[in-house]
Steps between C-alpha positions, in 0.01 A plus 500: 500500500639838399544780748272805487810718541678623189813288557467245218852569369667431835630161611686358797522164675425404856437178689201378700428167665172308490443528874635688803464474876564708810776367726625639832874515570678464834444871572125459449512697174250405230645420157343413166680216324420259213359167613739205481335326203392810308604556139638821350381698198679779315262777393491859373365740770419764236235269351306514829617844613150638573393202714845491664482866602138493618551180703800663670299816576216284636747336741636843595150634567440216745830572674419872531174441687490616862435141609643273227359148485800269535321204344399702193853645463654151517256370240554792260880494540512125425274545197720787376812281530327212321393725212817706462782356716706668772633857465874429479572744782841344566628673185289817481567610859876551455725704274720200420451383143574149627524369854653158442874508571500846661583568866233758582176635360414872494130572552298742291322786672146438627520124442251280685754245628700694757608846613866396499739641240715191448495133598719195457388336174477149650281625785288688247443191285398302807206738543357355179600136561380435858381144424791386279792289621860552393452219244181640348651818357871580489765656275784319326787607275567329167799617293509830691127552435262521793170313468198427718428136579143397588364167621201530268392551143445875450607748230847640473540874444504619140603803294687770688311453823704459821595159640289561811190431288601133510406519868186707439378237252570224751225316684692570822477879454239672719392849604342629819127547478534848652745606223251416227217672687713812562583529130133462408406770755759732346346470151148537642605814689659644186170453315314681781748787474461514123121530525528766772755706302285466188212670684694799632676784323872428535732798479814292444590144389458223760708181502298196607744225398854608585818306415317194366650457154863388543643507148831348613317177595248477215587425140297436187535412135275536198400192302323477166280218380153597381542831685760687701495422872693625804634206703569616855743319727376605842674394819167441677123488467495805729687706238270364229191611693646845571574542129149386399351739756712790372404440136131470590495822705659699219281359220238765416269229360486317834318655798555319831224575749318356800137392501280725713296196609752220571826707496674255268754629249385492137571640154261783420415647163532846655570659838124550541425127494403408857432124500710195413207297366129520411434300815652767726313774312175305537562445872547875544180568307311246713620676817395837358162356400443356847587831658251676274225253589572543867473879467176470303353275766583751770353785296173309456429533868225766524603622842853576389432597141430869557767534768764335287392696194523831686830412661646394168369811331647730763821304508528521124451874508756528777755297305443703184531825697818380676645393169430839341640685800795272547831678466824347382723457805868435451801549717822350629525161668777310676557124515729413790689179576424453870809281543784703347327840493552567129218684322362567154347845454290556188220723375178363355204666331262248662608414854215259569579287195866497601413379849282224353785387274730490804253282694471266201879472475525412871226236471671334200855570623577663164734799518322823401816688397822355351716719725377306803514158335813371678381597852143393418624152416703485823248645746166440326217744424369501858816683610387812312271781621307737274431855616379820338734795557278767346175513303428759230172560319519572130366845417229524237711721273799263507586244233629152592849599389496811720375294793771236451768770488371651823505158667851434367626821662334396824666159474845658458433718803442196724793307350733793579406470868622138524852363503564343155650191665158424647323521162442240233 
């Protein structure tokens, strides 16, 4: 089955086994590993890129819930591994092109394995082989060439990919359940940020996937048969997914969105499309219809009919009057990190909308301003406090541009009163 994403001219190869299980190591850590008698298959992730990405986001959504269901997470993580294989984090989490034969590994920034900078390579490999004995997987030198020996029938590495993939393709290779879930949560969070940024007026570019494409570790070639194709040689399924995600986000013909009914990610025909399926749209319409019937039933009560009618009429007039009399209120606000004391001072033509966006960002833990992104990730949205420094009503004779300029001057006034070291 072809992918719905426009990636038909891309190819790569990855491995998956017919069945996986969850095993617990001596430190009580949960791992996902191929079952002993499972068989491997080599496949092209680009051919199933849409299902691959949405299944990963679905797992991430479950992990991001306030009270994640452990049983559901285990089930979805196992199904993901069965459909697409493990992520190959042993290679993608370090700067080393190859790990086999080297003394140490150097970790990439913001990896999900550890906060350390370096580690002994043998100790690092043991993290991914907790259930293997020294005779199951080991290295041996033939004619000055290092090779990986495995007590099983599994693929050898191919092309220009690093030797460590011999271990990744092994049936003894495993990854912690929490690593896979953390990666899925990262992609799901990125999608939430994308949708939020899409709905606000950004004044400067925002980076939502930093330092993901490592050109020094990824190669490709172009082949020609019935058509030209790019054959990627990724070091991991993680890098493959990040590349798919990046291409999808930047394709103007593909609109990633979330369903307003079930919250699942889906491909929309436009940014205005609200539902992932006719079923979700119908469910919403049924709810609306039931609400209408309930209101009609209440209105049919003779004793309340006149009262409700009068109240509604007066309320409607009041709302219309308030709307007509409503004045545009802007001003200067401050968002303060309650832990380190650093603040962001900005002006806004609509303070109330700005405050609502801040509350939404806190509830979804999605950074509202790229200048605060590093601290936001470290301390979380709940560490920040929103306050209004000064409100200003827009005069009737002012244009929006004049009003924005006035607010900008007011913003600079408040910024000048604060030590620059305490500002974002």
